VOPAGU-2260 file (C-alpha; in pm, 1 decimal, decimal comma):
REM VOPAGU-2260
SITE   aa  ch    i         X         Y         Z
SITE  MET   A    0    3165,6     867,8    3203,1
SITE  ARG   A    1    2752,0     908,9    3132,6
SITE  ASP   A    2    2679,0    1095,4    2858,8
SITE  LEU   A    3    2473,5    1380,9    3005,6
SITE  THR   A    4    2324,9    1512,0    2704,9
SITE  ASN   A    5    2174,4    1153,4    2589,1
SITE  SER   A    6    2088,4    1146,8    2959,9
SITE  SER   A    7    1886,1    1526,9    2875,4
SITE  ASN   A    8    1747,1    1435,0    2587,7
SITE  SER   A    9    1622,9    1074,5    2729,2
SITE  THR   A   10    1431,1    1286,7    3015,2
SITE  GLU   A   11    1287,9    1502,9    2753,9
SITE  ASN   A   12    1120,8    1259,1    2536,5
SITE  SER   A   13     981,0    1107,6    2833,0
SITE  MET   A   14     844,2    1365,8    2936,1
SITE  ASP   A   15     697,2    1466,3    2603,4
SITE  LEU   A   16     579,0    1121,0    2590,0
SITE  ALA   A   17     377,0    1158,7    2914,6
SITE  THR   A   18     247,5    1441,5    2847,3
SITE  ILE   A   19      91,4    1306,3    2512,5
SITE  ASP   A   20      12,5    1005,4    2690,7
SITE  SER   A   21    -205,4    1240,4    2968,6
SITE  LEU   A   22    -352,3    1442,2    2655,9
SITE  VAL   A   23    -407,5    1087,4    2477,1
SITE  LYS   A   24    -611,6     950,0    2818,7
SITE  SER   A   25    -796,3    1302,0    2869,7
SITE  THR   A   26    -936,9    1283,5    2511,2
SITE  VAL   A   27   -1054,5     923,7    2490,7
SITE  ALA   A   28   -1402,4     976,7    2626,8
SITE  GLU   A   29   -1661,0     957,1    2376,8
SITE  ASP   A   30   -1895,2    1206,7    2511,6
SITE  LEU   A   31   -1619,7    1472,0    2601,2
SITE  PRO   A   32   -1760,8    1886,6    2561,3
SITE  PHE   A   33   -1657,5    2038,8    2241,5
SITE  GLU   A   34   -1485,2    2304,9    2396,4
SITE  LEU   A   35   -1257,0    2083,8    2612,7
SITE  LEU   A   36   -1196,1    1855,2    2252,4
SITE  ASP   A   37   -1106,0    2090,4    2106,2
SITE  HIS   A   38    -827,2    2238,7    2359,5
SITE  ASN   A   39    -699,8    1919,1    2353,7
SITE  ILE   A   40    -706,6    1800,6    2021,6
SITE  GLN   A   41    -463,6    2149,4    1921,5
SITE  GLN   A   42    -266,7    2038,4    2205,7
SITE  LEU   A   43    -176,6    1715,4    2145,5
SITE  GLU   A   44    -173,8    1782,1    1740,2
SITE  GLN   A   45     126,9    2032,7    1823,2
SITE  LEU   A   46     306,2    1771,7    2036,7
SITE  ILE   A   47     288,8    1498,9    1789,9
SITE  PHE   A   48     413,6    1731,9    1553,1
SITE  GLU   A   49     703,0    1826,8    1741,8
SITE  PHE   A   50     793,6    1462,2    1893,1
SITE  ASP   A   51     666,4    1257,6    1573,3
SITE  ASP   A   52     931,5    1437,6    1346,0
SITE  HIS   A   53    1248,5    1381,7    1563,7
SITE  ASN   A   54    1155,4    1082,5    1794,0
SITE  GLN   A   55    1040,4     812,2    1517,9
SITE  GLN   A   56    1155,8     491,5    1726,6
SITE  GLU   A   57    1019,0     658,5    2031,8
SITE  CYS   A   58     688,9     688,1    1875,7
SITE  ILE   A   59     649,0     363,1    1749,5
SITE  ASN   A   60     732,6     259,5    2083,9
SITE  TYR   A   61     454,4     400,9    2224,2
SITE  PHE   A   62     184,2     406,1    1988,6
SITE  GLU   A   63     257,6      15,6    1978,3
SITE  SER   A   64     197,5      27,7    2366,9
SITE  LEU   A   65    -185,1     157,9    2328,0
SITE  ASP   A   66    -471,8     -38,9    2300,0
SITE  SER   A   67    -672,8     -54,3    1995,9
SITE  ASP   A   68    -985,6      68,1    2152,7
SITE  VAL   A   69    -798,2     381,5    2269,3
SITE  VAL   A   70    -655,9     451,7    1905,3
SITE  LYS   A   71   -1003,8     393,2    1779,1
SITE  GLN   A   72   -1159,3     637,8    2032,4
SITE  ILE   A   73    -911,5     951,4    1957,9
SITE  ASN   A   74    -949,3     859,6    1586,8
SITE  ASP   A   75   -1299,0     932,0    1584,6
SITE  ASN   A   76   -1288,4    1181,4    1857,6
SITE  TYR   A   77   -1058,8    1362,5    1604,6
SITE  CYS   A   78   -1319,5    1323,0    1340,0
SITE  ARG   A   79   -1569,6    1432,0    1505,9
SITE  TRP   A   80   -1370,9    1755,5    1601,1
SITE  GLU   A   81   -1262,7    1814,2    1249,0
SITE  THR   A   82   -1622,2    1761,4    1110,6
SITE  ILE   A   83   -1775,8    2032,5    1386,9
SITE  HIS   A   84   -1529,0    2261,3    1296,6
SITE  GLU   A   85   -1613,8    2254,7     891,7
SITE  SER   A   86   -1958,1    2249,9    1002,8
SITE  ARG   A   87   -1935,0    2550,7    1238,8
SITE  PHE   A   88   -1697,8    2758,3     998,4
SITE  ALA   A   89   -1990,1    2645,1     693,7
SITE  GLU   A   90   -2242,5    2790,4     860,1
SITE  ALA   A   91   -2044,6    3115,9    1004,7
SITE  LEU   A   92   -1956,8    3169,5     608,5
SITE  LEU   A   93   -2324,5    3113,1     496,5
SITE  ARG   A   94   -2415,4    3388,6     750,2
SITE  ASP   A   95   -2152,7    3612,4     604,6
SITE  GLU   A   96   -1932,1    3617,9     971,8
SITE  ALA   A   97   -1635,7    3457,6     801,9
SITE  LYS   A   98   -1447,4    3443,5     464,2
SITE  VAL   A   99   -1298,6    3120,4     290,8
SITE  GLU   A  100    -947,9    3171,9     426,0
SITE  ASP   A  101   -1066,7    3223,6     784,0
SITE  TYR   A  102   -1093,1    2832,8     826,6
SITE  LEU   A  103    -900,6    2676,1    1079,7
SITE  LEU   A  104    -718,3    2417,4     868,2
SITE  TYR   A  105    -678,2    2672,6     534,0
SITE  ASP   A  106    -319,4    2657,6     525,8
SITE  ARG   A  107    -278,9    2318,9     604,1
SITE  PHE   A  108    -532,7    2218,5     308,8
SITE  LYS   A  109    -364,9    2477,4      57,0
SITE  ASP   A  110     -12,4    2313,3     103,6
SITE  LEU   A  111    -143,4    1962,3     104,0
SITE  VAL   A  112    -324,7    1967,7    -211,6
SITE  LYS   A  113     -51,5    2114,0    -384,2
SITE  ASN   A  114     164,6    1838,0    -246,5
SITE  GLU   A  115     -62,9    1603,5    -381,7
SITE  LEU   A  116     -80,6    1735,3    -753,1
SITE  GLU   A  117     290,8    1768,9    -729,9
SITE  LEU   A  118     316,8    1372,0    -711,9
SITE  MET   A  119     168,0    1345,4   -1065,9
SITE  GLU   A  120     439,4    1573,1   -1167,7
SITE  GLU   A  121     181,7    1735,1   -1454,4
SITE  HIS   A  122    -203,6    1803,8   -1520,2
SITE  SER   A  123    -244,6    1596,0   -1815,3
SITE  PHE   A  124    -564,6    1507,9   -1671,7
SITE  GLU   A  125    -956,0    1674,3   -1744,3
SITE  SER   A  126   -1246,9    1467,3   -1516,1
SITE  VAL   A  127   -1150,5    1503,7   -1137,8
SITE  LEU   A  128   -1346,7    1333,4    -850,8
SITE  PHE   A  129   -1294,5    1400,2    -471,4
SITE  ILE   A  130   -1473,6    1134,4    -218,4
SITE  GLY   A  131   -1556,8    1262,7      84,5
SITE  SER   A  132   -1618,2    1641,6      35,9
SITE  GLY   A  133   -1811,4    1725,6     363,2
SITE  PRO   A  134   -1990,5    2049,2     435,9
SITE  PHE   A  135   -1706,7    2287,0     351,3
SITE  PRO   A  136   -1505,5    2133,7       5,7
SITE  ILE   A  137   -1182,3    2289,8      77,4
SITE  THR   A  138    -993,1    2018,1    -118,4
SITE  ALA   A  139   -1183,6    2070,0    -406,5
SITE  ILE   A  140   -1169,7    2448,9    -382,3
SITE  PHE   A  141    -763,6    2385,3    -400,6
SITE  LEU   A  142    -758,5    2143,8    -664,2
SITE  HIS   A  143    -990,5    2373,4    -871,0
SITE  LEU   A  144    -761,9    2705,3    -808,7
SITE  TYR   A  145    -437,2    2463,0    -889,7
SITE  THR   A  146    -549,4    2294,9   -1216,8
SITE  GLY   A  147    -828,9    2537,9   -1363,6
SITE  LYS   A  148   -1023,3    2219,6   -1431,7
SITE  VAL   A  149   -1412,0    2198,2   -1298,4
SITE  ILE   A  150   -1360,7    1921,1   -1019,2
SITE  ASP   A  151   -1654,9    1684,9    -897,6
SITE  CYS   A  152   -1712,0    1578,5    -547,7
SITE  LEU   A  153   -1909,5    1303,8    -398,6
SITE  GLU   A  154   -2070,5    1324,3     -51,8
SITE  ILE   A  155   -2260,9    1020,1     138,8
SITE  ASP   A  156   -2441,7    1255,4     354,2
SITE  LYS   A  157   -2710,7    1484,4     177,7
SITE  ASP   A  158   -2737,6    1740,1     433,2
SITE  ALA   A  159   -2345,6    1831,9     371,3
SITE  ALA   A  160   -2360,9    1821,8      -1,5
SITE  ASP   A  161   -2664,9    2060,4      31,7
SITE  ILE   A  162   -2462,8    2303,0     259,9
SITE  SER   A  163   -2164,2    2256,0       6,5
SITE  ASN   A  164   -2374,1    2352,2    -261,1
SITE  THR   A  165   -2517,1    2664,1     -99,9
SITE  ILE   A  166   -2145,9    2775,2      -5,7
SITE  LEU   A  167   -1996,7    2714,6    -383,3
SITE  GLU   A  168   -2311,4    2947,0    -470,5
SITE  LYS   A  169   -2217,6    3203,4    -216,1
SITE  ILE   A  170   -1885,7    3214,4    -324,9
SITE  GLY   A  171   -1924,8    3195,4    -708,7
SITE  LEU   A  172   -1788,8    2835,4    -758,6
SITE  GLN   A  173   -2098,6    2684,1    -855,9
SITE  ASP   A  174   -2000,5    2594,0   -1199,9
SITE  LYS   A  175   -1662,8    2475,8   -1118,1
SITE  ILE   A  176   -1735,1    2251,2    -832,8
SITE  ARG   A  177   -2011,1    1974,4    -884,1
SITE  ILE   A  178   -2161,3    1793,9    -563,8
SITE  HIS   A  179   -2312,3    1440,5    -633,8
SITE  VAL   A  180   -2472,8    1257,7    -319,2
SITE  GLY   A  181   -2368,0     882,0    -346,7
SITE  ASN   A  182   -2144,8     625,4    -191,6
SITE  GLY   A  183   -1811,3     557,6    -340,4
SITE  CYS   A  184   -1820,5     201,4    -293,6
SITE  THR   A  185   -2131,0     215,2    -548,5
SITE  PHE   A  186   -2091,6     541,7    -743,9
SITE  ASP   A  187   -1994,5     499,5   -1115,0
SITE  LEU   A  188   -1628,2     624,8   -1116,7
SITE  SER   A  189   -1576,7     503,0   -1454,5
SITE  HIS   A  190   -1482,6     816,6   -1659,0
SITE  TYR   A  191   -1268,1     999,7   -1405,5
SITE  ASP   A  192    -906,1    1070,0   -1473,4
SITE  VAL   A  193    -782,5    1126,1   -1128,7
SITE  ILE   A  194    -986,4    1021,6    -791,8
SITE  LEU   A  195    -878,9    1158,0    -465,7
SITE  ASN   A  196    -976,9     990,0    -161,6
SITE  ALA   A  197   -1035,3    1179,1     152,7
SITE  LEU   A  198    -879,2    1027,5     482,8
SITE  LEU   A  199   -1242,4    1031,0     675,0
SITE  ALA   A  200   -1413,4     881,5     338,1
SITE  LYS   A  201   -1485,4     525,9     454,9
SITE  PRO   A  202   -1519,3     236,5     382,1
SITE  LYS   A  203   -1143,9     247,7     192,5
SITE  VAL   A  204   -1173,2    -128,9     113,0
SITE  GLY   A  205   -1496,7     -86,6     -77,0
SITE  ILE   A  206   -1414,3     244,6    -222,5
SITE  LEU   A  207   -1071,8     102,6    -379,6
SITE  GLN   A  208   -1206,5    -191,5    -495,0
SITE  ASN   A  209   -1484,0     -14,7    -667,6
SITE  ILE   A  210   -1245,4     204,5    -851,5
SITE  ARG   A  211   -1031,0    -123,9    -944,3
SITE  LYS   A  212   -1301,5    -277,9   -1089,8
SITE  THR   A  213   -1455,6      36,5   -1275,1
SITE  ASN   A  214   -1192,5     227,6   -1383,7
SITE  LYS   A  215    -880,2      68,1   -1459,4
SITE  ASN   A  216    -715,7     383,8   -1568,8
SITE  ALA   A  217    -753,9     612,9   -1306,4
SITE  ARG   A  218    -450,0     785,2   -1074,0
SITE  LEU   A  219    -565,9     762,6    -760,5
SITE  LEU   A  220    -455,8     983,2    -484,3
SITE  CYS   A  221    -549,3     806,3    -128,6
SITE  ARG   A  222    -457,2     985,8     201,7
SITE  THR   A  223    -357,2     836,9     482,8
SITE  SER   A  224    -108,7     873,1     799,0
SITE  TYR   A  225     221,6     762,2     939,1
SITE  GLY   A  226     383,9     752,1    1290,0
SITE  LEU   A  227     218,6     920,8    1587,5
SITE  ARG   A  228      -3,6    1097,3    1369,4
SITE  LYS   A  229    -197,3     756,6    1329,4
SITE  LEU   A  230    -332,2     875,8    1679,0
SITE  VAL   A  231    -537,6    1147,8    1547,1
SITE  TYR   A  232    -585,5     990,0    1139,3
SITE  GLU   A  233    -637,7     630,3    1088,4
SITE  PRO   A  234    -439,4     522,2     823,4
SITE  THR   A  235    -481,3     310,3     510,8
SITE  PRO   A  236    -407,2     -44,0     557,8
SITE  ASN   A  237    -212,7    -231,1     315,8
SITE  ASN   A  238    -454,9    -480,8     202,0
SITE  VAL   A  239    -712,2    -184,8     147,9
SITE  THR   A  240    -458,9    -118,3    -149,7
SITE  THR   A  241    -434,9    -476,2    -264,2
SITE  GLY   A  242    -441,3    -420,9    -674,6
SITE  PHE   A  243    -278,8    -121,3    -688,4
SITE  ILE   A  244      71,7       4,9    -731,4
SITE  GLN   A  245     226,0     272,6    -523,0
SITE  LEU   A  246     428,3     546,2    -747,0
SITE  GLY   A  247     481,2     782,1    -472,9
SITE  THR   A  248     430,7     922,3    -142,8
SITE  GLN   A  249     409,7    1280,2       6,6
SITE  ILE   A  250     463,6    1239,0     395,1
SITE  ALA   A  251     314,9    1505,0     631,1
SITE  ASP   A  252     613,1    1682,1     837,0
SITE  LYS   A  253     606,9    1992,8    1066,7
SITE  GLY   A  254     277,7    2143,0    1086,1
SITE  PHE   A  255     103,1    1861,1     886,0
SITE  THR   A  256    -132,6    1576,4     973,7
SITE  ILE   A  257    -199,0    1384,9     629,4
SITE  SER   A  258       8,3    1169,4     407,2
SITE  THR   A  259     -89,0    1084,8      30,7
SITE  LEU   A  260     -29,2     767,8    -141,8
SITE  PHE   A  261      -9,5     803,2    -499,9
SITE  LEU   A  262    -157,2     478,7    -684,8
SITE  ILE   A  263    -231,6     335,8    -999,4
SITE  ASN   A  264    -417,2     -14,1   -1083,6
SITE  LYS   A  265    -146,1    -294,2   -1122,7
SITE  THR   A  266    -327,9    -432,4   -1435,1
SITE  ILE   A  267    -188,0    -140,1   -1611,7
SITE  VAL   A  268     150,6    -285,0   -1514,3
SITE  THR   A  269      39,1    -683,4   -1492,9
SITE  ASP   A  270    -116,2    -640,9   -1877,2
SITE  LYS   A  271     193,2    -554,0   -2015,4
SITE  LEU   A  272     416,3    -791,4   -1840,6
SITE  ASN   A  273     571,4   -1094,0   -2092,5
SITE  PHE   A  274     660,7   -1423,9   -1933,3
SITE  LYS   A  275     900,0   -1623,2   -2100,1
SITE  TRP   A  276    1150,5   -1953,2   -2051,6
SITE  LEU   A  277    1498,5   -1908,1   -2142,0
SITE  SER   A  278    1634,6   -2188,7   -2301,6
SITE  THR   A  279    2001,9   -2000,0   -2231,6
SITE  ILE   A  280    2178,4   -1725,9   -2070,7
SITE  ASP   A  281    2435,8   -1502,2   -2237,7
SITE  ASP   A  282    2607,9   -1176,0   -2070,4
SITE  THR   A  283    2337,5    -997,5   -2138,5
SITE  GLU   A  284    2051,9   -1189,3   -1964,7
SITE  ILE   A  285    2313,8   -1229,7   -1673,8
SITE  ASP   A  286    2320,1    -868,2   -1651,5
SITE  LYS   A  287    1930,7    -837,9   -1648,8
SITE  LEU   A  288    1913,8   -1112,4   -1405,0
SITE  THR   A  289    2185,7    -949,6   -1149,7
SITE  HIS   A  290    2027,6    -598,4   -1194,3
SITE  MET   A  291    1658,9    -738,7   -1107,1
SITE  MET   A  292    1796,6    -974,4    -831,9
SITE  ASN   A  293    1981,0    -668,7    -653,0
SITE  VAL   A  294    1662,5    -443,5    -675,6
SITE  ILE   A  295    1458,0    -739,0    -465,6
SITE  ILE   A  296    1743,2    -815,3    -260,0
SITE  LYS   A  297    1733,6    -478,3    -100,2
SITE  SER   A  298    1391,3    -487,0     -39,4
SITE  ASP   A  299    1346,6    -815,8      84,0
SITE  ASN   A  300    1607,5   -1016,8     316,5
SITE  ASN   A  301    1424,0   -1382,4     323,6
SITE  ASN   A  302    1526,6   -1503,7     -15,4
SITE  GLY   A  303    1856,5   -1651,8      47,9
SITE  PHE   A  304    2110,5   -1372,9     -54,0
SITE  LEU   A  305    2258,9   -1150,7     213,4
SITE  SER   A  306    2451,1    -951,0     -31,6
SITE  LEU   A  307    2428,0    -807,7    -318,2
SITE  MET   A  308    2476,0   -1040,0    -610,0
SITE  ARG   A  309    2805,3    -980,4    -882,1
SITE  THR   A  310    2778,9   -1099,5   -1243,6
SITE  ASP   A  311    3010,1   -1314,5   -1143,8
SITE  HIS   A  312    2893,8   -1496,6    -858,1
SITE  PRO   A  313    2920,5   -1872,1    -861,7
SITE  TYR   A  314    2508,0   -1871,9    -856,6
SITE  MET   A  315    2520,4   -1740,9   -1211,8
SITE  LYS   A  316    2786,3   -1967,4   -1324,7
SITE  VAL   A  317    2581,7   -2283,8   -1193,9
SITE  LEU   A  318    2282,3   -2122,6   -1302,1
SITE  LYS   A  319    2383,4   -2080,6   -1682,4
SITE  ASN   A  320    2541,6   -2431,4   -1690,4
SITE  ASP   A  321    2235,4   -2607,1   -1556,4
SITE  ILE   A  322    2008,0   -2437,9   -1848,4
SITE  ASP   A  323    2235,9   -2574,5   -2085,1
SITE  PHE   A  324    2255,1   -2899,8   -1938,8
SITE  GLY   A  325    1821,3   -2885,8   -1939,0
SITE  THR   A  326    1848,7   -2973,9   -1559,1
SITE  LYS   A  327    1692,7   -2628,1   -1508,6
SITE  HIS   A  328    1429,9   -2430,8   -1652,0
SITE  LEU   A  329    1440,9   -2019,8   -1584,3
SITE  LEU   A  330    1086,8   -1879,8   -1593,7
SITE  VAL   A  331    1136,4   -1471,7   -1586,5
SITE  ILE   A  332     883,9   -1157,1   -1591,5
SITE  GLU   A  333     976,1    -882,8   -1871,6
SITE  SER   A  334     871,1    -540,0   -1881,0
SITE  ASN   A  335    1000,8    -290,3   -2173,1
SITE  GLY   A  336    1303,3    -462,3   -2169,8
SITE  GLU   A  337    1359,4    -518,7   -1788,7
SITE  TYR   A  338    1357,8    -809,7   -1568,8
SITE  LEU   A  339    1100,9    -821,6   -1285,3
SITE  GLY   A  340    1079,7   -1159,4   -1160,9
SITE  GLN   A  341    1211,4   -1520,0   -1170,4
SITE  PHE   A  342    1109,3   -1856,4   -1092,5
SITE  ILE   A  343    1336,8   -2158,2   -1133,3
SITE  LEU   A  344    1213,8   -2533,9   -1182,8
SITE  TYR   A  345    1494,4   -2790,2   -1120,5
SITE  HIS   A  346    1397,3   -3119,1   -1341,6
SITE  SER   A  347    1620,3   -3445,4   -1222,8
SITE  TYR   A  348    1829,7   -3592,3   -1549,4
SITE  VAL   A  349    1746,6   -3927,4   -1390,0
SITE  GLU   A  350    1488,5   -4118,6   -1562,6
SITE  THR   A  351    1289,7   -4302,4   -1290,2
SITE  TYR   A  352    1269,6   -3944,3   -1121,1
SITE  LYS   A  353    1135,6   -3740,5   -1402,1
SITE  LEU   A  354     762,4   -3731,3   -1290,5
SITE  ARG   A  355     851,0   -3498,4   -1021,8
SITE  ALA   A  356    1048,5   -3158,9    -998,3
SITE  GLU   A  357    1150,5   -2902,6    -735,2
SITE  VAL   A  358    1028,3   -2533,7    -749,7
SITE  SER   A  359    1255,8   -2282,9    -625,9
SITE  THR   A  360    1400,9   -1895,7    -648,8
SITE  LEU   A  361    1104,9   -1695,9    -678,9
SITE  MET   A  362    1151,7   -1366,5    -694,8
SITE  ILE   A  363     925,4   -1093,9    -785,2
SITE  ASN   A  364     999,0    -707,2    -782,8
SITE  PRO   A  365     805,2    -557,6    -499,9
SITE  SER   A  366     615,7    -333,1    -758,1
SITE  ILE   A  367     419,8    -613,7    -921,0
SITE  ARG   A  368     369,2    -868,1    -648,5
SITE  GLY   A  369       1,6    -981,9    -617,5
SITE  LYS   A  370    -254,7   -1249,5    -692,2
SITE  GLU   A  371    -227,5   -1156,5   -1092,2
SITE  VAL   A  372     127,1   -1191,9   -1144,7
SITE  SER   A  373     119,6   -1529,3    -917,2
SITE  ILE   A  374    -134,4   -1689,3   -1112,8
SITE  LYS   A  375      30,1   -1604,4   -1412,9
SITE  VAL   A  376     372,6   -1776,0   -1304,3
SITE  ILE   A  377     169,1   -2071,5   -1181,1
SITE  GLU   A  378      14,9   -2101,5   -1541,4
SITE  HIS   A  379     333,0   -2079,5   -1674,4
SITE  LEU   A  380     457,2   -2328,1   -1444,5
SITE  PHE   A  381     152,0   -2575,4   -1571,4
SITE  GLU   A  382     212,2   -2535,4   -1923,5
SITE  LYS   A  383     587,4   -2622,8   -1851,9
SITE  CYS   A  384     505,4   -2938,7   -1642,6
SITE  ASP   A  385     262,4   -3053,3   -1906,3
SITE  GLU   A  386     557,5   -3016,0   -2161,4
SITE  LEU   A  387     827,7   -3201,8   -1986,0
SITE  GLY   A  388     585,4   -3499,5   -1821,8
SITE  ILE   A  389     613,3   -3379,7   -1486,8
SITE  LYS   A  390     326,9   -3488,1   -1258,1
SITE  HIS   A  391     440,0   -3401,2    -912,0
SITE  LEU   A  392     612,1   -3052,3    -736,2
SITE  THR   A  393     766,6   -3022,7    -430,8
SITE  LEU   A  394     978,5   -2740,1    -259,9
SITE  THR   A  395    1141,5   -2639,1      47,8
SITE  VAL   A  396    1068,5   -2316,8     253,0
SITE  ARG   A  397    1161,5   -2140,1     546,6
SITE  SER   A  398     906,1   -2216,4     825,1
SITE  GLY   A  399     687,4   -1891,0     919,6
SITE  SER   A  400     754,7   -1702,4     576,7
SITE  LYS   A  401     520,6   -1523,9     354,3
SITE  VAL   A  402     674,3   -1748,8      73,3
SITE  GLU   A  403     496,3   -2047,1     257,8
SITE  LEU   A  404     191,7   -1872,9     307,4
SITE  LEU   A  405     169,9   -1806,3     -50,6
SITE  TRP   A  406     229,7   -2178,5    -177,8
SITE  LYS   A  407       9,8   -2319,2     101,4
SITE  HIS   A  408    -288,6   -2036,8     -38,0
SITE  LEU   A  409    -194,2   -2205,9    -392,0
SITE  GLY   A  410    -279,7   -2542,6    -229,8
SITE  PHE   A  411      88,0   -2710,0    -130,2
SITE  GLU   A  412      95,6   -2974,8     150,6
SITE  THR   A  413     375,9   -2997,0     418,3
SITE  PHE   A  414     504,6   -3324,2     454,0
SITE  GLY   A  415     798,5   -3269,6     671,6
SITE  GLU   A  416    1037,2   -3030,7     875,8
SITE  LEU   A  417    1392,9   -2946,6     807,8
SITE  PRO   A  418    1565,8   -2760,2    1151,0
SITE  CYS   A  419    1862,9   -2646,0    1016,2
SITE  TYR   A  420    1737,2   -2489,5     693,3
SITE  SER   A  421    1866,6   -2134,4     684,2
SITE  SER   A  422    2089,1   -1906,7     913,4
SITE  VAL   A  423    2124,4   -1508,7     946,0
SITE  GLY   A  424    2432,3   -1452,8    1172,2
SITE  ASP   A  425    2342,0   -1652,6    1470,3
SITE  LYS   A  426    2003,9   -1670,0    1401,1
SITE  HIS   A  427    1887,7   -2022,6    1286,0
SITE  TYR   A  428    1564,1   -2086,9    1078,5
SITE  LYS   A  429    1335,9   -2396,0    1027,1
SITE  GLY   A  430    1223,2   -2478,2     683,0
SITE  VAL   A  431     930,1   -2746,5     555,0
SITE  TYR   A  432     901,0   -2957,8     294,2
SITE  MET   A  433     630,1   -2909,1      71,6
SITE  TYR   A  434     449,4   -3099,2    -229,4
SITE  LYS   A  435     116,5   -3126,4    -440,5
SITE  ASP   A  436      11,7   -3341,2    -734,4
SITE  ILE   A  437      -1,4   -3108,7   -1070,3
SITE  GLU   A  438    -378,3   -3232,1   -1123,1
SITE  SER   A  439    -493,5   -3105,5    -758,6
SITE  LEU   A  440    -285,4   -2749,7    -839,3
SITE  LYS   A  441    -490,8   -2708,0   -1152,1
SITE  LYS   A  442    -810,6   -2791,5   -1006,7
SITE  ASN   A  443    -759,9   -2553,2    -674,5
SITE  LEU   A  444    -611,9   -2255,5    -886,9
SITE  HIS   A  445    -910,7   -2297,3   -1102,6
SITE  ARG   A  446   -1131,7   -2256,0    -795,1
SITE  LYS   A  447    -935,7   -1963,5    -657,4
SITE  MET   A  448    -946,2   -1787,3    -995,2
SITE  GLU   A  449   -1312,1   -1805,1   -1007,0
SITE  ASN   A  450   -1339,4   -1693,5    -665,1
SITE  MET   A  451   -1143,9   -1409,4    -709,2
SITE  TYR   A  452   -1307,9   -1266,3   -1044,8
SITE  ALA   A  453   -1659,5   -1328,0    -865,5
SITE  PHE   A  454   -1524,9   -1130,6    -570,5
SITE  ASN   A  455   -1403,4    -816,8    -817,7
């Protein structure tokens, strides 16, 4: 018998998506009159709020079916809609035709800023900068009201900054909120404890590069969007946050559009990492290694392990014996007594093969992954190879994996393919054999480091 409830839900979902799709198509025009744009956007928002929070997979499928140009135009039109509303409200406020509380998105930003500040748990900071404040600095107003701090704002548009300053004088906050005119990609950000980047403040990649380059210790709140809400607000791409560690996230639900990433500069963590080669492993080391591996296994299913590790697993026994015999060398990444990564170098005990070694089992906790950590691992690998007289390195990885791309990036070359490298259930994966001589790897890494630091 057919499940009539599920059938009814499916039909209802299809109708909702059809309505959303119809609104998307009628809102995609570049020159849409504001009255029609306003009507369509407010209807589209309500449908997204209702549908996105309860039908995630259907939303994902629908969003992925849309042409990227359509999504970009909807994003642009939503930005235009919000900017016009903000500008018109600012003008009405200056004409004494409105109060601050009358702003269309007042309640949204009131709760949004509160949720963002709760990501940091406490207000042990003094200097705060909000990038992208616009003509009506509602976020800055709530930042001041919630924290009691003087808030700096950065606005690239001088006309919008002038309107903001006039409004702040009118409502008596001119000494509590200061508006600077400048570009987030080049402005001096070095002395701020907390930086909040507006969703519409762009280009995000340039702004975040400026923060990472000039202010290692700042806490960053970077606004983004998820799910079907990406229709109205362009999300912050993952590559933009390279160099940062994500400590928390507030995710929009119910009647809200904006989510927020809580980030810190990765060097705050990576500078405190300890890299060391273990000459032996006891029960304490095995406990720490097992915990580290399980954290990574939970987040990454292409490292060869399909289930969580136990301290008495044969892998641990073989690893201990090989380290004792000197045929395997184990590099661990440690922070505050906790292991966050490992790397294994296999070196043959047969004299004629000692000029080469095989690298394997590179596992790094997602919280510290990035160029800086990878480079430090390779630097320690080079030191160990020099110590052992190793001239060439080989490895085998799953074809098409991120690990393969990492080794290629570092200079390894493919010299063969293994059709039956691994399997997960009924699915089989190919593998690739890779190699490189140590001297070439050193030169390649040196060039990449020069380029990286020149870019940064």
